[in-house]
N, C-alpha and C positions, 0 to 999 in steps of 0.2 A: 674307416668303414664308409664314410660319406663319399670319399674319392672313388672307392671301389664301386659303389652304387652308381655314381655318375658315369664311370667308365662302362659298366654293364648297360646302363641306359643308352649311352651313345652307340654301343655295339648292337643292341637290340633295335634301336631306331633305324640304324643303317640296314639291318637285315629286313626290317619291315618295309623300308623303301625299296630294297632290292626285290622282295617278294611282290610288292605292288606293281613294280615295273614289269616283272615277268608275267604277272596275271593280266595286266593290260595288253601286253604283247600277244599272249595266247588268246585272249578274248578277241582282239582285232583279227588275228589269223583265222579263228573259228568263224567269225562273221563273214569274212571273205570267202572261205571255203563253203560255208553253209549256203550262201546265195547261189553259188555255182552248182552245188549238188541239188538244190531245189529246182533249178531251171532244167537240169538234166532229167530229174524225176518227172517233171511236167511233160517233157518231150517223150519220155518212155511211156507214160500213161496215155498220151495222145496216140502214139503208135499202136499200143495195145487196144485202144478203143477202135481204131481203124481196122485192125486185124479181126476183132470180134464182129464188127459190122460185115466184113467180107465173109467171114465164116458163117454167120447167120444167113447171109444171102445165098451162099452155096447150099446150106441145108434146105432152105426154102425151094431152091431149084431142084434139088434131089427129091424132095417130097412131091413136087409138081410132076416130075418124071415118073415117080412110082405111082402117083394117084391117077 
């Protein structure tokens, strides 16, 4: 029984090590991807802000022409 428990413990500890390695790998990949996505999001927000400013400017011109 003790030998079986030892074998089970070795198998479980190897599985834990494997899971931890996989988790570290996925965490590293997520961090790399997350930074890239955040940068693209900042660029998109900047473009949308510029678009909104131009749109507002056109509305003001239109109102000036109407007024």
